C-alpha positions as CSV (number, residue, x, y, z in Angstrom):
1,M,-60.6,-31.6,66.9
2,E,-57.0,-30.3,67.6
3,A,-56.1,-30.2,63.9
4,A,-58.9,-28.7,62.7
5,G,-57.7,-26.3,65.2
6,C,-54.2,-25.8,64.0
7,R,-55.9,-25.4,60.1
8,A,-57.8,-22.5,61.8
9,R,-55.2,-20.3,63.7
10,A,-52.3,-21.4,60.8
11,L,-52.3,-17.5,59.6
12,L,-51.4,-16.5,63.3
13,L,-49.2,-19.4,65.0
14,P,-46.0,-20.5,64.3
15,L,-45.6,-23.6,61.4
16,W,-44.3,-26.1,64.5
17,C,-48.2,-25.9,65.7
18,C,-49.0,-28.6,62.8
19,L,-46.3,-30.5,63.7
20,L,-47.3,-30.8,67.1
21,A,-50.9,-32.1,65.6
22,A,-51.6,-35.5,66.5
23,A,-52.9,-36.7,62.6
24,P,-50.0,-36.6,59.7
25,R,-51.7,-34.1,58.2
26,R,-50.2,-31.0,56.0
27,C,-51.5,-27.3,57.2
28,A,-53.2,-24.9,54.9
29,G,-50.4,-23.5,52.4
30,Q,-48.4,-26.4,52.4
31,T,-48.3,-29.3,49.6
32,D,-45.7,-32.1,49.0
33,L,-45.8,-31.6,45.0
34,K,-42.5,-31.0,43.3
35,S,-42.0,-28.6,40.8
36,P,-41.1,-28.9,37.7
37,Q,-37.7,-28.8,36.3
38,D,-35.3,-28.4,33.3
39,I,-37.8,-26.5,31.1
40,Q,-37.1,-26.2,27.6
41,V,-38.5,-25.1,24.6
42,Y,-38.0,-26.9,20.8
43,A,-38.9,-25.1,17.9
44,V,-38.9,-25.9,14.6
45,N,-40.0,-23.4,11.9
46,T,-43.0,-21.9,13.8
47,N,-43.8,-25.0,15.8
48,F,-43.6,-24.8,19.4
49,T,-42.7,-27.3,21.9
50,L,-42.5,-26.9,25.8
51,R,-41.1,-29.9,27.8
52,W,-40.3,-30.4,31.3
53,N,-39.3,-32.9,33.9
54,Y,-41.0,-33.7,36.5
55,T,-39.2,-36.3,39.2
56,G,-42.6,-36.5,42.2
57,N,-44.3,-39.8,42.5
58,D,-47.5,-38.2,43.0
59,T,-50.3,-39.7,40.8
60,D,-53.6,-37.7,39.3
61,V,-50.8,-34.7,38.5
62,T,-51.8,-32.4,35.6
63,F,-49.3,-29.4,35.1
64,S,-49.9,-25.9,33.5
65,A,-47.9,-23.1,32.5
66,E,-47.6,-19.8,32.5
67,Y,-46.2,-16.8,30.0
68,Q,-45.3,-12.8,29.6
69,W,-45.1,-11.3,26.5
70,F,-43.1,-8.4,26.3
71,G,-44.2,-6.5,23.3
72,D,-48.1,-6.9,24.5
73,P,-49.0,-3.4,24.8
74,Q,-52.3,-4.6,26.4
75,T,-50.6,-6.1,29.1
76,S,-47.7,-4.7,32.0
77,E,-44.4,-7.1,32.2
78,T,-45.5,-8.4,35.4
79,E,-48.6,-10.2,34.4
80,W,-48.6,-13.9,33.7
81,K,-51.3,-15.3,31.2
82,E,-52.6,-19.0,30.8
83,L,-50.4,-20.7,27.9
84,P,-52.3,-21.8,25.6
85,G,-52.4,-25.2,25.1
86,C,-50.3,-26.2,28.3
87,Q,-52.8,-26.4,30.9
88,N,-54.4,-29.0,33.1
89,V,-51.7,-31.3,30.7
90,T,-51.2,-35.1,31.8
91,D,-47.7,-35.6,29.7
92,T,-44.5,-33.5,30.3
93,E,-44.7,-31.4,27.3
94,C,-47.3,-29.5,25.1
95,D,-47.6,-27.5,22.4
96,F,-47.8,-23.8,22.4
97,S,-47.2,-22.3,18.9
98,S,-50.8,-20.3,18.8
99,A,-49.8,-18.7,20.8
100,I,-46.9,-16.9,19.8
101,T,-47.4,-14.4,17.3
102,E,-44.5,-12.3,17.7
103,Y,-41.2,-13.6,16.7
104,N,-39.2,-10.9,17.6
105,D,-40.3,-10.2,21.5
106,R,-39.1,-11.9,24.5
107,H,-41.0,-13.8,25.8
108,L,-41.0,-15.5,29.6
109,V,-42.3,-19.1,30.0
110,R,-42.8,-21.1,33.5
111,V,-44.5,-24.4,34.8
112,R,-46.4,-25.9,38.1
113,A,-47.7,-29.3,38.7
114,E,-51.3,-29.6,40.2
115,R,-53.3,-32.4,41.9
116,K,-56.5,-30.8,42.7
117,E,-56.5,-27.9,44.9
118,D,-52.4,-28.8,45.3
119,K,-50.6,-26.9,43.5
120,S,-46.6,-26.7,43.4
121,P,-44.0,-24.0,43.1
122,W,-43.3,-22.2,39.8
123,S,-40.6,-23.6,38.0
124,S,-38.0,-21.6,37.2
125,V,-38.7,-19.1,34.0
126,F,-37.3,-19.6,30.8
127,E,-36.9,-16.8,28.5
128,M,-36.7,-16.9,25.2
129,I,-37.0,-14.8,21.8
130,P,-38.7,-17.5,19.1
131,Y,-36.4,-16.1,16.2
132,F,-33.0,-17.0,17.8
133,I,-33.9,-20.3,19.2
134,A,-36.6,-21.8,16.2
135,Q,-34.8,-24.4,14.2
136,I,-35.3,-24.5,10.6
137,G,-37.6,-27.1,9.3
138,P,-36.4,-30.2,7.0
139,P,-37.9,-29.0,2.8
140,E,-40.6,-30.5,1.0
141,V,-38.8,-32.3,-1.9
142,H,-40.3,-33.5,-5.8
143,L,-38.2,-35.1,-8.1
144,Q,-38.9,-36.1,-12.2
145,S,-36.7,-38.2,-14.4
146,I,-36.1,-36.5,-17.5
147,N,-33.8,-37.0,-20.3
148,G,-31.3,-39.1,-18.1
149,A,-31.3,-35.8,-15.9
150,I,-33.4,-35.5,-12.8
151,K,-35.3,-32.3,-12.0
152,I,-36.1,-31.2,-8.2
153,Q,-38.0,-28.7,-6.8
154,V,-38.0,-27.8,-3.3
155,S,-40.7,-26.1,-1.4
156,H,-40.4,-23.7,1.1
157,A,-39.9,-24.9,4.9
158,E,-43.0,-23.6,6.4
159,P,-45.4,-24.2,3.2
160,N,-48.9,-24.5,5.4
161,Q,-47.9,-21.6,7.4
162,V,-49.9,-18.8,7.2
163,Q,-47.5,-16.7,9.8
164,K,-44.5,-17.3,8.5
165,M,-40.9,-17.7,10.7
166,W,-38.8,-17.0,7.8
167,V,-39.8,-14.1,5.3
168,T,-36.8,-13.4,3.0
169,L,-37.3,-16.5,1.1
170,S,-35.1,-15.6,-1.9
171,S,-32.3,-15.8,1.3
172,F,-32.6,-19.6,1.3
173,K,-29.8,-21.9,0.4
174,Y,-30.3,-25.6,-0.2
175,N,-27.9,-28.5,0.3
176,L,-28.1,-31.3,-1.9
177,V,-26.6,-35.1,-1.2
178,I,-27.1,-37.5,-3.7
179,W,-25.8,-41.4,-4.0
180,E,-26.3,-44.2,-6.0
181,N,-28.5,-46.8,-4.2
182,S,-26.0,-49.0,-4.1
183,S,-23.3,-50.5,-0.7
184,D,-20.1,-49.1,-2.2
185,A,-22.0,-45.6,-3.5
186,E,-20.2,-42.1,-3.6
187,V,-21.9,-39.4,-1.6
188,R,-21.6,-36.1,-3.0
189,S,-22.6,-32.8,-2.1
190,Q,-23.8,-29.7,-4.2
191,N,-25.9,-26.3,-3.8
192,I,-28.8,-26.2,-6.1
193,F,-31.9,-23.6,-6.6
194,P,-35.7,-24.5,-5.7
195,V,-36.1,-25.6,-9.2
196,D,-33.4,-27.0,-10.3
197,T,-32.1,-29.7,-12.8
198,I,-29.4,-32.4,-12.0
199,S,-27.1,-33.4,-15.0
200,D,-24.4,-35.8,-14.8
201,L,-25.7,-38.8,-14.2
202,A,-25.7,-42.1,-15.3
203,P,-28.6,-43.8,-17.0
204,E,-30.8,-46.4,-15.8
205,T,-29.6,-46.5,-12.6
206,T,-31.5,-45.4,-8.9
207,Y,-30.0,-42.4,-7.1
208,C,-30.9,-41.5,-3.6
209,L,-30.9,-37.8,-2.4
210,K,-31.6,-35.2,0.7
211,V,-32.1,-31.4,0.9
212,Q,-31.2,-29.5,3.2
213,A,-32.2,-25.6,3.7
214,T,-29.7,-23.5,5.3
215,L,-29.8,-19.3,6.2
216,F,-26.6,-17.4,6.6
217,F,-25.2,-18.9,9.3
218,Q,-28.5,-21.4,10.6
219,E,-28.8,-24.8,8.9
220,G,-31.8,-26.5,9.1
221,L,-32.9,-30.1,8.7
222,F,-32.5,-32.6,6.1
223,S,-35.9,-33.7,4.2
224,P,-36.6,-37.0,3.9
225,I,-34.6,-39.8,1.8
226,H,-36.5,-39.6,-1.6
227,C,-34.7,-41.9,-4.1
228,V,-35.5,-42.1,-8.3
229,K,-34.2,-44.1,-11.2
230,T,-33.3,-42.3,-14.4
231,T,-33.6,-42.8,-17.6
232,R,-31.5,-43.1,-21.0
233,K,-30.3,-39.9,-22.6
234,V,-31.2,-39.1,-26.0
235,N,-28.9,-36.6,-28.0
236,D,-29.6,-34.8,-30.6
237,L,-27.2,-33.6,-32.7
238,F,-28.5,-30.3,-33.7
239,C,-28.2,-29.6,-29.8
240,P,-26.0,-26.5,-29.6
241,A,-22.9,-27.6,-27.0
242,N,-20.2,-26.1,-25.6
243,L,-21.4,-22.9,-24.2
244,K,-18.3,-20.5,-23.7
245,V,-18.5,-16.6,-22.8
246,F,-15.9,-14.5,-23.6
247,A,-15.8,-10.6,-21.7
248,L,-13.6,-7.8,-22.6
249,N,-14.1,-4.1,-21.5
250,M,-17.7,-4.8,-20.7
251,Q,-18.5,-6.4,-24.3
252,F,-20.1,-9.4,-23.5
253,H,-19.8,-12.3,-26.8
254,L,-21.3,-16.1,-26.3
255,H,-20.1,-18.8,-28.7
256,W,-20.9,-22.2,-28.8
257,N,-20.5,-25.2,-31.2
258,N,-22.7,-26.6,-33.8
259,P,-22.4,-30.9,-34.2
260,Y,-24.9,-30.7,-36.7
261,K,-23.8,-30.2,-40.2
262,Q,-27.7,-29.3,-41.5
263,H,-29.3,-25.7,-41.4
264,V,-29.8,-25.1,-37.9
265,N,-31.3,-21.9,-36.4
266,Y,-30.4,-20.9,-32.7
267,T,-32.3,-18.4,-30.7
268,V,-30.5,-17.1,-27.4
269,Q,-32.1,-17.0,-24.2
270,Y,-31.7,-15.2,-20.6
271,L,-33.0,-15.3,-17.5
272,L,-32.6,-12.7,-14.5
273,G,-30.5,-14.8,-11.8
274,F,-32.5,-13.2,-8.7
275,L,-35.5,-15.6,-10.1
276,K,-33.7,-19.4,-9.5
277,T,-33.6,-18.4,-6.2
278,L,-37.5,-17.8,-6.0
279,P,-39.4,-21.1,-5.2
280,G,-41.8,-22.1,-8.3
281,D,-41.2,-22.9,-12.2
282,H,-39.5,-20.1,-13.7
283,S,-39.4,-21.8,-17.3
284,V,-41.9,-19.2,-18.8
285,K,-39.5,-16.5,-17.4
286,W,-36.9,-17.0,-20.0
287,L,-36.7,-14.1,-22.5
288,S,-35.0,-14.0,-25.7
289,V,-31.9,-11.7,-26.5
290,P,-32.0,-8.7,-28.9
291,R,-30.7,-9.6,-31.9
292,C,-29.7,-13.0,-31.3
293,E,-33.5,-14.7,-32.3
294,N,-33.4,-17.4,-35.3
295,I,-29.6,-16.7,-36.2
296,T,-27.9,-19.0,-38.1
297,N,-24.3,-18.3,-36.8
298,T,-23.1,-19.8,-33.7
299,K,-21.9,-16.7,-31.5
300,C,-24.4,-13.8,-30.3
301,N,-23.5,-10.9,-28.9
302,F,-25.3,-10.4,-25.9
303,T,-24.1,-6.6,-23.9
304,S,-27.4,-5.3,-24.4
305,I,-29.0,-7.2,-21.7
306,I,-26.6,-7.0,-18.8
307,T,-28.7,-3.7,-17.5
308,V,-26.9,-4.4,-14.0
309,I,-23.2,-4.9,-13.3
310,S,-23.6,-6.6,-10.0
311,A,-26.4,-9.2,-10.8
312,F,-26.2,-12.6,-12.4
313,Y,-27.6,-13.7,-15.2
314,Y,-27.9,-16.9,-16.8
315,L,-28.4,-18.0,-20.8
316,R,-29.0,-20.8,-22.9
317,V,-29.0,-21.7,-26.3
318,Q,-32.3,-22.7,-28.1
319,A,-31.9,-25.0,-31.6
320,M,-34.8,-25.5,-33.9
321,S,-33.7,-27.8,-36.6
322,E,-35.8,-27.6,-40.1
323,Y,-37.7,-30.6,-39.3
324,N,-39.5,-28.3,-36.3
325,K,-37.2,-30.4,-33.7
326,S,-36.1,-28.0,-30.9
327,C,-33.6,-28.4,-28.0
328,L,-32.4,-27.0,-25.2
329,S,-28.3,-26.0,-24.7
330,K,-27.1,-26.7,-20.7
331,E,-27.2,-23.2,-18.9
332,V,-24.0,-20.8,-18.1
333,K,-24.4,-18.7,-15.5
334,I,-22.7,-14.8,-16.2
335,D,-21.7,-12.3,-13.4
336,P,-20.2,-10.0,-15.6
337,L,-18.0,-8.3,-12.8
338,S,-16.2,-12.1,-12.8
339,T,-16.4,-13.1,-16.4
340,N,-15.2,-9.1,-17.7
341,E,-11.7,-9.6,-18.3
342,F,-9.2,-6.0,-18.7
343,G,-8.1,-4.2,-21.8
344,P,-4.8,-2.8,-21.8
345,P,-4.9,0.8,-20.4
346,G,-3.8,4.2,-22.3
347,I,-1.1,6.4,-21.4
348,R,0.5,9.5,-22.2
349,L,3.9,10.8,-21.2
350,D,5.1,14.5,-20.9
351,I,8.9,15.5,-19.5
352,S,9.4,18.5,-16.6
353,D,13.5,18.8,-16.4
354,V,14.2,15.5,-15.4
355,L,11.0,14.3,-14.1
356,L,9.1,12.1,-15.9
357,H,4.8,12.3,-15.9
358,V,2.9,9.5,-16.3
359,Q,-0.8,10.1,-17.2
360,I,-3.1,6.7,-17.1
361,S,-6.0,6.0,-18.8
362,P,-8.1,3.9,-17.3
363,P,-9.4,0.2,-19.6
364,G,-12.7,0.1,-20.9
365,G,-13.1,2.1,-23.9
366,E,-16.3,3.1,-24.1
367,K,-17.7,1.0,-20.9
368,E,-14.4,3.2,-19.0
369,K,-16.8,4.8,-16.5
370,V,-18.5,1.9,-16.1
371,M,-15.3,0.0,-15.0
372,R,-14.0,2.7,-12.8
373,K,-17.6,2.4,-10.9
374,H,-17.7,-1.0,-10.2
375,Y,-13.7,-2.2,-10.2
376,Y,-10.8,0.0,-8.1
377,F,-7.9,-0.2,-10.5
378,S,-4.3,0.0,-9.1
379,Y,-1.5,0.0,-11.8
380,R,1.7,-1.3,-11.8
381,I,4.1,1.1,-14.4
382,V,7.8,-0.5,-15.6
383,Y,10.4,2.0,-16.9
384,W,13.6,1.2,-18.4
385,K,17.0,3.5,-20.2
386,N,16.2,2.6,-24.0
387,S,19.6,1.5,-24.5
388,S,21.9,-0.8,-26.4
389,D,22.9,-3.1,-22.9
390,N,20.2,-5.6,-23.0
391,E,21.1,-6.1,-19.0
392,E,19.4,-2.3,-18.2
393,E,17.8,-2.9,-15.3
394,K,13.9,-2.5,-15.3
395,R,12.5,-0.4,-12.8
396,V,8.9,-0.7,-11.4
397,K,6.7,1.7,-9.5
398,E,2.8,0.6,-8.2
399,I,0.1,3.5,-7.5
400,K,-3.5,3.7,-7.7
401,Q,-3.5,6.5,-8.6
402,T,-4.0,7.8,-12.4
403,I,-1.3,9.9,-12.6
404,A,2.2,9.3,-11.3
405,T,5.7,11.1,-11.4
406,L,9.5,9.0,-12.0
407,S,12.3,10.5,-10.6
408,D,16.0,10.0,-10.1
409,L,16.0,9.7,-14.4
410,T,19.4,10.5,-16.2
411,P,19.4,13.7,-18.0
412,S,20.0,13.5,-22.1
413,T,18.7,10.0,-21.9
414,Q,15.6,8.0,-23.9
415,Y,13.4,6.0,-20.9
416,C,10.6,3.7,-22.4
417,V,7.2,3.2,-20.1
418,K,5.0,0.8,-20.4
419,V,1.6,-0.2,-17.7
420,K,-0.6,-2.3,-16.8
421,A,-3.9,-2.3,-14.5
422,L,-4.9,-4.5,-11.6
423,S,-7.8,-5.6,-9.6
424,E,-7.2,-7.0,-6.4
425,A,-10.8,-7.6,-5.8
426,Y,-11.4,-10.0,-8.7
427,N,-7.8,-11.0,-8.8
428,K,-7.4,-9.6,-12.6
429,T,-4.6,-8.3,-14.6
430,S,-5.1,-6.2,-17.9
431,P,-2.1,-7.2,-20.5
432,F,0.6,-4.1,-20.6
433,S,0.2,-1.3,-22.8
434,N,1.5,-0.5,-25.3
435,E,5.6,0.6,-25.0
436,E,5.8,4.6,-24.9
437,C,9.4,6.0,-25.2
438,I,10.6,9.7,-24.3
439,K,13.7,11.6,-24.1
440,T,14.8,13.6,-21.0
441,P,15.9,17.0,-21.3
442,P,19.8,17.9,-20.7
443,D,20.4,18.8,-17.6
444,K,20.2,22.6,-17.1
445,M,22.6,23.1,-14.7
446,L,25.2,21.9,-16.8
447,P,26.4,25.2,-18.3
448,L,26.6,26.5,-15.1
449,I,28.7,24.4,-13.4
450,I,31.2,24.2,-16.0
451,L,30.8,28.1,-16.6
452,A,31.5,28.7,-12.6
453,T,34.5,25.6,-12.6
454,F,36.3,27.6,-15.6
455,V,35.9,30.9,-13.6
456,S,37.2,29.1,-10.5
457,A,40.2,27.4,-12.0
458,L,41.0,30.5,-13.8
459,F,40.9,32.6,-11.0
460,A,43.1,30.2,-9.3
461,V,45.8,30.0,-11.9
462,L,45.8,34.2,-12.1
463,V,46.0,34.0,-7.9
464,V,49.3,31.0,-8.3
465,A,50.9,33.4,-11.3
466,V,50.4,36.3,-9.3
467,L,51.8,35.0,-6.5
468,I,54.9,33.1,-8.3
469,I,55.7,36.4,-10.3
470,F,56.0,38.4,-6.5
471,F,58.1,35.6,-5.2
472,L,60.5,35.7,-8.3
473,Y,60.6,39.2,-8.2
474,Q,61.4,39.0,-4.6
475,A,64.3,36.4,-4.9
476,Y,65.7,38.6,-8.2
477,N,65.9,41.6,-6.0
478,K,67.3,39.9,-3.1
479,I,70.0,38.2,-5.4
480,K,70.6,41.3,-7.5
481,Y,71.1,43.3,-4.1
482,V,73.6,40.8,-2.7
483,F,75.9,40.0,-6.1
484,F,75.1,43.3,-7.9
485,P,75.1,45.6,-5.6
486,S,74.6,49.9,-7.2
487,C,76.4,52.3,-5.1
488,T,76.4,56.0,-5.9
489,P,78.2,59.0,-4.0
490,P,75.8,61.6,-3.7
491,L,75.9,64.8,-5.9
492,N,77.0,67.0,-3.5
493,I,80.9,65.5,-3.5
494,E,80.8,64.6,-7.0
495,G,84.2,66.1,-8.5
496,F,86.1,66.2,-5.6
497,G,86.5,62.3,-5.4
498,E,84.9,59.0,-5.5
499,Q,85.6,55.5,-4.5
500,L,84.4,52.1,-5.0
501,F,82.1,50.8,-2.1
502,G,81.6,47.1,-1.7
503,S,79.2,44.8,-0.8
504,P,78.7,46.1,2.9
505,Y,77.7,42.0,3.1
506,L,80.5,40.6,2.0
507,P,84.5,41.0,3.5
508,T,86.7,42.6,0.8
509,V,90.7,43.2,0.6
510,E,91.8,46.8,1.6
511,E,93.4,47.9,-2.1
512,P,95.4,51.3,-2.7
513,I,93.7,54.3,-3.4
514,E,95.0,57.1,-5.6
515,S,92.4,60.1,-5.0
516,C,92.9,62.4,-8.3
517,Y,91.4,65.8,-8.0
518,V,90.9,68.4,-10.7
519,I,90.4,72.3,-9.4
520,E,89.9,74.4,-12.3
521,S,88.8,77.2,-10.3
522,I,89.6,78.6,-6.7
523,I,87.1,80.5,-4.7
524,E,88.5,82.9,-3.4
525,E,85.6,83.7,-1.1
526,V,84.1,81.0,0.7
527,N,81.5,81.1,3.0
528,Q,82.0,79.6,6.5
529,N,78.6,78.6,6.1
530,D,78.7,77.0,2.9
531,F,81.4,75.1,4.2
532,K,79.6,73.7,7.5
533,D,76.7,73.2,5.5
534,Y,79.2,70.8,3.3
535,K,80.5,69.9,6.2
536,H,76.9,68.5,7.9
537,S,75.7,66.9,4.4
538,K,78.9,64.7,4.7
539,Q,78.3,63.7,8.3
540,S,74.7,62.9,7.0
541,S,75.9,61.1,4.6
542,R,77.9,58.8,7.1
543,D,75.4,58.5,9.7
544,S,73.1,56.8,6.6
545,G,75.1,53.8,7.0
546,N,76.2,53.5,3.1
547,Y,79.9,54.2,3.8
548,S,79.9,52.0,7.0
549,N,84.1,50.6,5.9
550,D,86.5,52.1,8.6
551,D,88.9,52.7,5.8
552,D,86.8,54.6,3.9
553,T,85.8,56.9,6.5
554,S,89.5,57.7,7.2
555,G,90.1,58.7,4.2
556,S,87.3,60.7,4.2
557,K,88.2,62.5,6.8
558,G,91.8,62.9,5.3
559,S,90.3,64.5,1.8
560,E,88.5,66.8,4.4
561,G,91.3,67.7,6.1
562,M,93.1,68.6,2.5
563,L,89.9,70.6,1.0
564,E,89.7,72.9,4.1
565,K,93.6,73.5,3.7
566,E,93.1,74.4,0.2
567,I,90.3,77.1,0.8
568,I,91.7,78.7,3.3
């Protein structure tokens, strides 16, 4: 009775009321079931399995799961729904593949343990996006031994699923691992197409192999191991051999050898490369190359079939003998952009002053526009002086444009130029173009420089000459003045007497001077004013410094006195 009362008041009384009950029984709303732990989802293709761990010791325990689908437009994000395939299961895993229909939406999953009316708390929530956790399953493999080779056909990893996880089938790559069925066999690995032929095998030998599908950076599971025995290879002499492709400036040619000396007709066939990436048999999709059907020569121009430069192509040659026997050659893969080689570019030179302009025509000829569209060319220009000196240094300039200007050239000099094209993306270079030579014009500034130099030199010579003449003239005057002085008495005393005057700068020996006077007529009437004028003129002459000698001065005074007496 006490325990029953405790259950009736469970919602109102504290929890310790139950602990004080006489009988060791659980109160309502409590359980000793433990929650599942370590919730994980394992997905292979579209198969999803939910797994968990349970550490309880209880018996008769079942498990149920719920999920939320955040992409479901009919339910809210907070509503949990029962997970199909995972209700009341006795094991610690369940398959809920039927519940996942949208592989790119967010899903939440949780699990709990149940025993009759008792239920454990929910486990922690496991969050997932199916596409990101799904693993690529093992592909199906079918083998056939044909003429010493193995023909292999690989089926998609989820062939029987109505709704597929992997939609882009052509994006799958298949990795083949093959080895001889022996104890010391060497294992080799190679990439294959969904339908492919494995050649270069030993005849009558058992080989084992397995295949793995990959999608971008995601690797799938390997298929089960399959083994098959090869047959003996039968060589047909008229089968084409050594197929080689030659391509220059987007002109493609296929060559092969004819080991059979009799009459044989050949038909060249091609297959679009993307078809090989699709599953299924594509043997009926091979087409004949125009103008290469039933030909007898061993070469074919297949440029006309290269309609998409960035696509892949496969070629093979079918031979038909005169006995209507047919044989197919090995296939050759063609990547136009990688197979194609460049011809030399064209160049044209032009001169302006001492600048050399190089205009480049990209390689390609008739296909120049196509090549310029798919290749990013750069150009290497080599130029040098065309002289007899073989040691003349060649200079190199690399550009990305089709027009270049070369400077630092010597006037009146012949220069030669050659150019090659490069493609860094495809690691290809063309041959050098033909050498073109051109002579630089004379320097227009040289005559001006020469004229300016001549005028400057002439002006300098004239200046120097004028200075020399001036200094010589000054020196001449000084010497003449010092050594050959010219002193002439004034005219107003001429007739009265004269005296030799020495240099005022050199000492002279005093010599007796005899003065002679010739009086032709005596003027009786002399104006006293004239005499004063004469006297004043004589005084002015003395003051001028022409007669600075003392003796001369005294002599002049004596003559003046004598003249005065005579006049009187």
